[in-house]
PAMARVEX-827852 format. One record per residue (C-alpha): residue number from 1; x, y, z; residue in one letter. Coordinates in nm, 4 decimals. Layout:
% PAMARVEX-827852
+-----+----------+----------+----------+-----+
|   n |       px |       py |       pz | res |
+-----+----------+----------+----------+-----+
| NUM |        X |        Y |        Z |   A |
...
+-----+----------+----------+----------+-----+
This chain:
% PAMARVEX-827852
+-----+----------+----------+----------+-----+
|   n |       px |       py |       pz | res |
+-----+----------+----------+----------+-----+
|   1 |  -1.0078 |  -1.5551 |   0.5228 |   M |
|   2 |  -1.0952 |  -1.3985 |   0.8521 |   D |
|   3 |  -1.0237 |  -1.0297 |   0.9148 |   A |
|   4 |  -0.8229 |  -1.1670 |   1.2300 |   G |
|   5 |  -0.5852 |  -1.3581 |   1.0440 |   T |
|   6 |  -0.2218 |  -1.2489 |   1.0970 |   P |
|   7 |  -0.0790 |  -1.0186 |   0.8395 |   F |
|   8 |   0.2086 |  -0.7908 |   0.7533 |   D |
|   9 |   0.2229 |  -0.4544 |   0.5974 |   A |
|  10 |   0.4285 |  -0.3439 |   0.3259 |   V |
|  11 |   0.4082 |   0.0384 |   0.2731 |   L |
|  12 |   0.5982 |   0.1881 |  -0.0599 |   L |
|  13 |   0.7641 |   0.4948 |   0.0587 |   A |
|  14 |   1.0412 |   0.5510 |  -0.1790 |   G |
|  15 |   1.0172 |   0.6913 |  -0.5316 |   G |
|  16 |   1.0997 |   1.0015 |  -0.6777 |   R |
|  17 |   0.7738 |   1.1961 |  -0.6175 |   A |
|  18 |   0.8745 |   1.4130 |  -0.9377 |   R |
|  19 |   0.5213 |   1.5356 |  -0.9407 |   R |
|  20 |   0.5082 |   1.6130 |  -0.5761 |   F |
|  21 |   0.8302 |   1.7864 |  -0.5919 |   G |
|  22 |   0.9584 |   1.6830 |  -0.2239 |   A |
|  23 |   0.9386 |   1.3970 |   0.0245 |   D |
|  24 |   0.5801 |   1.2901 |  -0.0238 |   K |
|  25 |   0.5402 |   1.0575 |   0.2402 |   P |
|  26 |   0.6704 |   1.2929 |   0.4927 |   A |
|  27 |   0.4227 |   1.5660 |   0.3653 |   A |
|  28 |   0.1742 |   1.6777 |   0.6525 |   S |
|  29 |  -0.1862 |   1.6649 |   0.6378 |   L |
|  30 |  -0.4026 |   1.7173 |   0.9176 |   G |
|  31 |  -0.1230 |   1.7360 |   1.1813 |   G |
|  32 |   0.0166 |   1.3753 |   1.0410 |   R |
|  33 |   0.2683 |   1.2909 |   0.8074 |   R |
|  34 |   0.1045 |   1.1025 |   0.4824 |   L |
|  35 |   0.2801 |   0.7677 |   0.5799 |   I |
|  36 |   0.1363 |   0.7934 |   0.9274 |   E |
|  37 |  -0.2119 |   0.7955 |   0.7650 |   W |
|  38 |  -0.1247 |   0.4837 |   0.5639 |   S |
|  39 |   0.0391 |   0.2953 |   0.8580 |   A |
|  40 |  -0.2846 |   0.3639 |   1.0624 |   A |
|  41 |  -0.4647 |   0.1916 |   0.8102 |   A |
|  42 |  -0.2643 |  -0.1046 |   0.8603 |   A |
|  43 |  -0.2738 |  -0.0742 |   1.2505 |   S |
|  44 |  -0.3448 |  -0.4587 |   1.2771 |   G |
|  45 |  -0.0372 |  -0.5660 |   1.1029 |   A |
|  46 |   0.2067 |  -0.8106 |   1.2750 |   S |
|  47 |   0.5024 |  -0.6131 |   1.1118 |   R |
|  48 |   0.5085 |  -0.3047 |   0.9552 |   L |
|  49 |   0.7703 |  -0.2761 |   0.6518 |   I |
|  50 |   0.8346 |   0.0563 |   0.5087 |   V |
|  51 |   1.0169 |   0.0529 |   0.1871 |   V |
|  52 |   1.1918 |   0.3863 |   0.1328 |   G |
|  53 |   1.4534 |   0.6324 |   0.2783 |   P |
|  54 |   1.4644 |   0.6133 |   0.6805 |   R |
|  55 |   1.2262 |   0.8697 |   0.8395 |   R |
|  56 |   1.2000 |   0.8943 |   1.2387 |   D |
|  57 |   0.8187 |   0.8653 |   1.2276 |   V |
|  58 |   0.7127 |   0.5129 |   1.2490 |   L |
|  59 |   0.8928 |   0.3653 |   1.5379 |   P |
|  60 |   0.9103 |  -0.0413 |   1.5627 |   G |
|  61 |   0.8817 |  -0.0114 |   1.1667 |   A |
|  62 |   1.1176 |  -0.2325 |   0.9593 |   V |
|  63 |   1.3012 |   0.0063 |   0.6845 |   V |
|  64 |   1.4368 |  -0.1217 |   0.4001 |   V |
|  65 |   1.5551 |   0.0312 |   0.0736 |   R |
|  66 |   1.4506 |  -0.1007 |  -0.2874 |   E |
|  67 |   1.7502 |  -0.1716 |  -0.5306 |   D |
|  68 |   1.7887 |   0.0636 |  -0.7047 |   P |
|  69 |   1.6677 |   0.3491 |  -0.4788 |   P |
|  70 |   1.3826 |   0.5041 |  -0.6672 |   G |
|  71 |   1.3848 |   0.2179 |  -0.8714 |   G |
|  72 |   0.9739 |   0.1899 |  -0.8642 |   G |
|  73 |   0.7023 |  -0.0165 |  -0.7120 |   P |
|  74 |   0.8302 |  -0.3487 |  -0.8375 |   V |
|  75 |   1.1641 |  -0.3346 |  -0.7130 |   P |
|  76 |   1.0208 |  -0.1762 |  -0.3855 |   A |
|  77 |   0.7830 |  -0.4816 |  -0.3464 |   L |
|  78 |   1.0715 |  -0.7192 |  -0.4154 |   R |
|  79 |   1.2364 |  -0.5361 |  -0.1154 |   A |
|  80 |   0.9562 |  -0.5392 |   0.1149 |   G |
|  81 |   0.8431 |  -0.8857 |   0.0513 |   L |
|  82 |   1.1761 |  -1.0160 |   0.1623 |   A |
|  83 |   1.1150 |  -0.9229 |   0.4989 |   E |
|  84 |   0.7329 |  -1.0560 |   0.5060 |   V |
|  85 |   0.7099 |  -1.3342 |   0.7798 |   R |
|  86 |   0.3129 |  -1.3673 |   0.7555 |   A |
|  87 |   0.1221 |  -1.5714 |   0.4997 |   A |
|  88 |  -0.0538 |  -1.2540 |   0.4105 |   R |
|  89 |   0.0455 |  -0.8937 |   0.3486 |   L |
|  90 |  -0.1356 |  -0.5590 |   0.2591 |   V |
|  91 |   0.0833 |  -0.3607 |   0.0064 |   L |
|  92 |  -0.0014 |   0.0111 |   0.0519 |   L |
|  93 |   0.1347 |   0.3388 |  -0.0939 |   A |
|  94 |   0.2569 |   0.5981 |   0.1665 |   A |
|  95 |   0.0023 |   0.8308 |   0.0533 |   D |
|  96 |  -0.3392 |   0.7343 |   0.1349 |   L |
|  97 |  -0.4882 |   0.9545 |   0.3731 |   P |
|  98 |  -0.8313 |   0.8208 |   0.3648 |   F |
|  99 |  -0.7843 |   0.4545 |   0.3836 |   L |
| 100 |  -0.8768 |   0.3252 |   0.7247 |   R |
| 101 |  -0.8302 |  -0.0202 |   0.9047 |   P |
| 102 |  -1.1898 |  -0.1122 |   0.7993 |   A |
| 103 |  -1.0831 |  -0.1061 |   0.4181 |   H |
| 104 |  -0.7812 |  -0.3094 |   0.4942 |   V |
| 105 |  -1.0049 |  -0.5612 |   0.6776 |   A |
| 106 |  -1.2470 |  -0.5565 |   0.3945 |   A |
| 107 |  -0.9588 |  -0.6568 |   0.1705 |   L |
| 108 |  -0.8297 |  -0.9399 |   0.4019 |   L |
| 109 |  -1.1888 |  -1.0756 |   0.4215 |   E |
| 110 |  -1.2487 |  -1.0411 |   0.0406 |   A |
| 111 |  -0.9094 |  -1.2318 |  -0.0314 |   A |
| 112 |  -1.0481 |  -1.5411 |   0.1475 |   G |
| 113 |  -0.8349 |  -1.8099 |   0.0078 |   E |
| 114 |  -0.7525 |  -1.6665 |  -0.3066 |   R |
| 115 |  -0.4277 |  -1.4932 |  -0.4215 |   D |
| 116 |  -0.5194 |  -1.1359 |  -0.3499 |   G |
| 117 |  -0.7791 |  -0.8614 |  -0.3451 |   A |
| 118 |  -0.7508 |  -0.4970 |  -0.4350 |   V |
| 119 |  -0.9250 |  -0.1955 |  -0.3818 |   L |
| 120 |  -1.1271 |  -0.0345 |  -0.6591 |   V |
| 121 |  -1.1917 |   0.3298 |  -0.6988 |   D |
| 122 |  -1.5517 |   0.4677 |  -0.7781 |   G |
| 123 |  -1.4990 |   0.4039 |  -1.1470 |   D |
| 124 |  -1.4082 |   0.0502 |  -1.0797 |   G |
| 125 |  -1.0193 |   0.0724 |  -1.1581 |   R |
| 126 |  -0.7864 |  -0.1345 |  -0.9678 |   E |
| 127 |  -0.5790 |   0.0534 |  -0.7127 |   Q |
| 128 |  -0.2530 |  -0.1547 |  -0.7111 |   W |
| 129 |  -0.1030 |   0.0113 |  -0.4203 |   L |
| 130 |  -0.3877 |  -0.0910 |  -0.2047 |   A |
| 131 |  -0.4390 |  -0.4488 |  -0.1913 |   G |
| 132 |  -0.3865 |  -0.7741 |   0.0201 |   C |
| 133 |  -0.1977 |  -1.0567 |  -0.1221 |   W |
| 134 |  -0.0932 |  -1.3970 |  -0.0123 |   R |
| 135 |   0.2832 |  -1.4085 |   0.0158 |   A |
| 136 |   0.3692 |  -1.7268 |  -0.1591 |   A |
| 137 |   0.1899 |  -1.6128 |  -0.4501 |   A |
| 138 |   0.3502 |  -1.2844 |  -0.4738 |   L |
| 139 |   0.6821 |  -1.4580 |  -0.4265 |   R |
| 140 |   0.6014 |  -1.6927 |  -0.7030 |   E |
| 141 |   0.5024 |  -1.4050 |  -0.9433 |   A |
| 142 |   0.7878 |  -1.2028 |  -0.8916 |   L |
| 143 |   1.0418 |  -1.4869 |  -0.9505 |   A |
| 144 |   0.8726 |  -1.5212 |  -1.3116 |   A |
| 145 |   0.8320 |  -1.1545 |  -1.3703 |   Y |
| 146 |   1.0914 |  -0.9159 |  -1.5345 |   D |
| 147 |   0.8609 |  -0.6298 |  -1.6045 |   G |
| 148 |   0.8289 |  -0.2689 |  -1.4182 |   A |
| 149 |   0.4325 |  -0.2580 |  -1.4045 |   S |
| 150 |   0.2518 |  -0.3368 |  -1.1129 |   L |
| 151 |  -0.0613 |  -0.4125 |  -1.2970 |   R |
| 152 |   0.1658 |  -0.6597 |  -1.5021 |   G |
| 153 |   0.2682 |  -0.8426 |  -1.1852 |   L |
| 154 |  -0.0563 |  -0.8539 |  -0.9879 |   L |
| 155 |  -0.3277 |  -0.8348 |  -1.2387 |   G |
| 156 |  -0.2527 |  -1.2050 |  -1.3383 |   P |
| 157 |  -0.3113 |  -1.3214 |  -0.9941 |   L |
| 158 |  -0.6852 |  -1.2379 |  -1.0435 |   A |
| 159 |  -0.7461 |  -1.0364 |  -0.7184 |   P |
| 160 |  -1.0802 |  -0.9755 |  -0.5893 |   V |
| 161 |  -1.2132 |  -0.6368 |  -0.6474 |   P |
| 162 |  -1.3127 |  -0.4521 |  -0.3029 |   V |
| 163 |  -1.4966 |  -0.1400 |  -0.3661 |   A |
| 164 |  -1.5603 |   0.0631 |  -0.0344 |   P |
| 165 |  -1.8988 |   0.1657 |   0.0831 |   P |
| 166 |  -2.0387 |   0.4373 |  -0.0654 |   P |
| 167 |  -2.0103 |   0.7825 |   0.0815 |   G |
| 168 |  -1.7677 |   0.9148 |   0.3015 |   G |
| 169 |  -1.4019 |   1.0194 |   0.1951 |   R |
| 170 |  -1.2527 |   0.8134 |  -0.1270 |   P |
| 171 |  -1.0262 |   0.5390 |   0.0487 |   A |
| 172 |  -0.8250 |   0.5115 |  -0.2840 |   W |
| 173 |  -0.7254 |   0.8851 |  -0.2959 |   F |
| 174 |  -0.3792 |   0.9554 |  -0.3186 |   D |
| 175 |  -0.1635 |   1.2516 |  -0.3117 |   C |
| 176 |   0.0635 |   1.2851 |  -0.6034 |   D |
| 177 |   0.0772 |   1.6545 |  -0.6517 |   T |
| 178 |   0.0732 |   1.9480 |  -0.3942 |   P |
| 179 |  -0.2684 |   2.0329 |  -0.5431 |   E |
| 180 |  -0.4245 |   1.6741 |  -0.4435 |   Q |
| 181 |  -0.2385 |   1.7290 |  -0.0886 |   L |
| 182 |  -0.4447 |   2.0485 |  -0.0560 |   A |
| 183 |  -0.7661 |   1.8855 |  -0.1845 |   A |
| 184 |  -0.7010 |   1.5828 |   0.0839 |   A |
| 185 |  -0.6629 |   1.8749 |   0.3296 |   E |
| 186 |  -1.0265 |   2.0284 |   0.2070 |   R |
| 187 |  -1.1637 |   1.6709 |   0.2654 |   L |
| 188 |  -1.0666 |   1.6269 |   0.5998 |   L |
+-----+----------+----------+----------+-----+
């Protein structure tokens, strides 16, 4: 698949943020909210779908809630996928400040005609909230899945692992705690 192929983006921006202690996607980093960094990485999307509470940060985004609110990534993906119109989508966490459009393009290209591609960290571990997927494959997998784990849902789709180029900031770095947000600020 060519990186110019149309795709939609689903940003998971709900959750309870227990370890963070506040509205994590709305947290400020380098003069932008975390959710804005993730949205910028998916700037080539035909449609931006945000799953979580409404925030007046991303004009033009389609905002939906998972059922139940805060129910986790699988219900959030289900809610976001219902709004996807393109044949491909990128699924991203809303707290990835170092993910860039080039990483999203690499995921789209790596997926080719396969069901998906997923970013891997420096140790080769899949980062399930940074991937590109065939929408039809996700719909089929979700229809047959009653678990709560993204790994359990997405792993069987055998996604192509995509390692970002060495050097630079870690594209997979997420901000689950205030300490990680402070560390990201130092890396900016």
